[in-house]
C-alpha positions as CSV (number, residue, x, y, z in Angstrom):
1,M,0.0,0.0,0.0
2,E,1.3,3.4,-0.9
3,T,1.8,5.9,1.9
4,K,-0.1,9.2,1.6
5,L,2.2,12.2,0.7
6,T,2.4,15.1,3.1
7,I,1.3,18.4,1.6
8,N,5.0,19.4,1.3
9,E,5.9,16.2,-0.5
10,L,2.8,16.5,-2.8
11,V,3.8,20.1,-3.7
12,D,7.4,19.1,-4.4
13,K,6.2,16.3,-6.7
14,V,3.7,18.6,-8.5
15,L,6.3,21.2,-9.1
16,A,8.7,18.6,-10.5
17,E,6.0,17.3,-12.8
18,L,5.1,20.8,-14.0
19,E,8.8,21.4,-14.8
20,R,8.9,18.0,-16.6
21,L,5.9,19.1,-18.6
22,N,7.9,22.3,-19.7
23,Y,5.8,24.9,-18.0
24,S,7.4,28.3,-18.4
25,H,9.7,29.7,-15.7
26,N,7.1,32.4,-14.9
27,S,4.3,29.9,-14.5
28,L,6.5,27.7,-12.2
29,C,7.3,30.8,-10.1
30,G,3.6,31.5,-9.8
31,F,2.8,27.9,-8.8
32,R,5.7,27.9,-6.2
33,C,4.4,31.2,-4.6
34,F,0.8,29.9,-4.6
35,Y,1.7,26.5,-3.1
36,K,3.8,28.2,-0.4
37,R,0.7,30.0,0.7
38,V,-1.3,26.7,0.7
39,I,1.4,25.0,2.8
40,A,1.4,28.0,5.3
41,F,-2.4,27.7,5.4
42,A,-2.3,24.0,6.1
43,K,0.3,24.6,8.9
44,E,-2.0,27.2,10.3
45,K,-4.9,24.7,10.3
46,E,-2.6,22.0,11.7
47,E,-3.2,19.8,8.6
48,L,-0.3,17.6,7.4
49,Y,-2.1,16.3,4.3
50,F,-3.8,18.0,1.4
51,S,-7.5,17.3,0.9
52,E,-10.3,18.8,-1.2
53,E,-11.8,20.3,2.0
54,L,-8.5,22.0,2.8
55,G,-8.3,23.4,-0.7
56,R,-11.9,24.7,-0.6
57,A,-11.3,26.3,2.9
58,F,-8.1,27.9,1.5
59,L,-10.0,29.3,-1.5
60,K,-12.8,30.6,0.8
61,E,-10.5,32.3,3.3
62,R,-7.9,33.7,0.9
63,Y,-9.9,34.4,-2.2
64,N,-13.4,34.7,-0.9
65,C,-14.3,31.9,-3.3
66,T,-17.3,29.9,-2.1
67,V,-18.5,28.4,-5.4
68,N,-18.6,24.6,-5.7
69,Y,-16.2,24.5,-8.7
70,Y,-17.4,21.0,-9.7
71,T,-21.0,22.1,-10.3
72,E,-20.9,25.9,-10.7
73,A,-19.2,28.2,-13.2
74,M,-15.9,29.5,-11.9
75,P,-15.6,33.2,-11.4
76,K,-12.8,34.7,-13.4
77,S,-11.1,36.1,-10.3
78,C,-10.8,32.6,-8.9
79,K,-10.0,30.6,-12.0
80,E,-6.2,30.4,-11.5
81,P,-6.3,29.6,-7.8
82,I,-9.0,26.9,-8.4
83,R,-6.9,25.4,-11.2
84,R,-3.9,25.2,-8.9
85,I,-5.9,23.6,-6.2
86,R,-7.3,21.1,-8.7
87,I,-3.8,20.2,-9.8
88,L,-2.9,19.2,-6.3
89,G,-6.1,17.1,-6.1
90,D,-5.5,15.4,-9.5
91,Y,-1.9,14.6,-8.7
92,Q,-2.8,13.2,-5.3
93,L,-5.5,11.1,-6.8
94,N,-3.7,9.8,-10.0
95,G,-0.1,10.7,-9.7
96,V,-0.4,12.8,-12.9
97,I,-1.4,16.3,-13.9
98,V,-4.4,16.2,-16.1
99,R,-4.1,18.9,-18.7
100,R,-7.3,20.7,-19.7
101,I,-6.1,23.1,-22.4
102,V,-3.6,22.8,-25.1
103,K,-1.8,26.1,-25.9
104,K,0.7,24.9,-28.4
105,P,-0.4,24.7,-32.0
106,G,1.1,21.3,-32.8
107,Y,0.6,18.2,-30.6
108,V,3.5,15.8,-30.5
109,K,2.1,12.3,-30.5
110,P,3.9,10.0,-28.0
111,P,5.6,7.4,-30.3
112,Q,4.0,4.4,-28.6
113,F,0.5,5.7,-29.6
114,E,1.3,7.4,-32.9
115,K,0.0,4.6,-35.1
116,E,-3.3,4.4,-33.3
117,L,-3.8,8.2,-33.2
118,T,-3.1,8.5,-36.9
119,A,-5.5,5.6,-37.7
120,Y,-8.2,7.2,-35.5
121,E,-7.8,10.6,-37.2
122,R,-7.9,9.0,-40.7
123,E,-11.0,6.9,-39.7
124,R,-12.8,10.1,-38.5
125,K,-11.8,12.0,-41.7
126,N,-13.1,9.1,-43.8
127,N,-16.4,9.4,-42.0
128,D,-16.7,13.0,-43.0
129,Y,-16.3,14.6,-39.6
130,S,-16.0,18.4,-39.9
131,K,-12.5,19.9,-39.4
132,R,-13.6,21.7,-36.3
133,G,-15.3,18.7,-34.8
134,L,-12.3,16.5,-35.6
135,R,-9.9,19.0,-34.0
136,T,-12.1,19.1,-30.8
137,R,-12.3,15.3,-30.6
138,M,-8.6,14.9,-31.2
139,Q,-7.8,17.5,-28.5
140,R,-9.9,15.6,-26.0
141,L,-8.2,12.3,-27.0
142,F,-4.8,13.9,-26.6
143,F,-5.7,14.6,-22.9
144,F,-6.3,10.9,-22.5
145,I,-3.1,9.9,-24.3
146,D,-1.1,12.4,-22.2
147,Y,-2.6,10.8,-19.1
148,L,-1.6,7.3,-20.3
149,D,1.9,8.5,-21.3
150,A,2.3,10.1,-17.8
151,R,1.3,6.8,-16.3
152,G,4.1,5.0,-18.3
153,V,1.8,3.0,-20.6
154,Q,3.8,1.8,-23.6
155,N,1.1,0.0,-25.7
156,V,-2.6,0.2,-26.2
157,N,-2.9,-3.4,-25.1
158,D,-1.5,-2.4,-21.7
159,I,-4.4,-0.1,-20.9
160,T,-6.5,-1.5,-18.2
161,S,-10.1,-0.9,-17.2
162,K,-8.8,0.6,-13.9
163,M,-6.8,3.2,-15.9
164,I,-9.9,4.2,-17.9
165,S,-12.0,4.3,-14.7
166,D,-9.4,6.5,-12.9
167,Y,-9.3,8.8,-15.9
168,A,-13.1,8.9,-16.2
169,K,-13.4,9.8,-12.5
170,T,-10.9,12.6,-12.9
171,I,-12.6,14.1,-16.0
172,Y,-16.2,13.6,-14.8
173,V,-16.0,16.1,-11.9
174,H,-14.3,18.7,-14.2
175,H,-16.2,18.1,-17.5
176,E,-19.5,16.5,-16.5
177,K,-21.2,17.7,-19.7
178,K,-18.4,16.4,-21.9
179,Y,-17.9,13.1,-20.0
180,F,-19.6,10.9,-22.5
181,I,-17.9,12.6,-25.5
182,N,-14.6,12.0,-23.8
183,L,-15.4,8.3,-23.3
184,D,-16.6,8.0,-26.9
185,N,-13.3,9.3,-28.1
186,T,-11.5,6.9,-25.8
187,Q,-13.5,4.0,-27.2
188,G,-12.7,5.2,-30.7
189,I,-8.9,4.8,-30.2
190,F,-9.5,1.2,-29.1
191,K,-11.7,0.6,-32.1
192,V,-9.1,1.6,-34.6
193,S,-6.3,-0.3,-32.8
194,L,-8.3,-3.5,-33.4
195,L,-8.5,-2.9,-37.2
């Protein structure tokens, strides 16, 4: 059984992962500063471990943010702090940072999934998906592929139902409306890998 990481250990691992994911120097500085405040808050509350409740309490006290960010729209003023708290939760739950936006124009396909991604894209184009619809589907699929890559999966055949379930649990709370679309895209990658 894995031991639960203290908030300090969790923050260290998250910052190392953000660095590995090539977040910019300025972004990393922002994360470090924010997480120092979270750690100080946890110490103040005599909490050794991060929890969603601690994160919500931090957002409420420090940012006057009382929305349930899983069910309500996020206020613009709290978007960044909420995202940073969510990253801690994602990492604690899955050991990976689930990316929700892609800012770079070209996605670099992990080599172990390149064949399947290319086949999936070709199959969708052959079925006359619009360019915009295909781009959106591919972007959602890239999130799943990045998740698998971060978990060290080297082959589509190595993907387990537990991995899919863990990913689904992670995206459901953040993208409830798009949950089934994401699962459909995930199913599509398996379909083309069997062809």
